N, C-alpha and C positions, 0 to 999 in steps of 0.2 A: 504494500500500500504506500509506503514511504517513497519507494522508487517511482511509483506511478505519479505521485504528487510532484516530485522533483522534475520528472519528465514533462509534465503538464506546465509547470512554472517556466521551464526552459523554452518550451514551445511558445508560450505567451510572450516571453521576453524577446525572442528572436523575431517573432512576427511584428512586434511593436517597433523594432529597429527599422523595418521597411517603411513605416509611416514617417519616421524622423528624417529619412533621406530627402535631400532637396530634389524637387521635381524639375526636370529640364523643360517641362511644358510651362513653367512659370514665365511670365512676361516681365521684361525690364525695359528701361528707356536709355537710349544712348544718344549722344550728340554726334553727328556725322562729320564734324569738323576735323581738320587735318591733325590737330594736336590733342584731340580728346582721348582719354585713356580709361574712363570709368563707366560703369553701368549703374543705373539708379532705380530705386524701388518705385518711385512715383514720378510723374511728369512735372510735378510742382516742386521737386527738390531744389533747394537753393544752389546746389552744385551745377545745375543746368542754366543758371541765370546768365552766364557769360557765353553761352553757346550762340555763335553767330551763324551757324549752319542749321540744318534741319534736325529736329528731335524725332527720333524714330523708335517705334515700339518693336522689339525683337524678343525672341525666346532667350532664356538664360544661356542655353547651350550655344546659340549663335553669338551672343556677346562674348562668351568665353573663348570661342573659336577665333574671334577677332583680337584676342589678347587683352580684353577689357578686365579690369579689376573692380571690386565693389567700391562704391563711393564711401568715403569716410564719414560723410555727413548723414547719410540715410541708412547705412548698414552698420 
């Protein structure tokens, strides 16, 4: 019985880890300017105030593929 409870607890723990993982279907915002280097959680982030180019909504995986890092203000 004790072994069964431990197995069940491990199963619950490992399945909850999948929920914690960041989804690559998450959308973020990037500035398409030449020197932009971050991605942002919202379009209204103050880190995008100086963007002189287009602000584009992309998936998190696309932003990472472009070498973008999380904004220090909104993440």
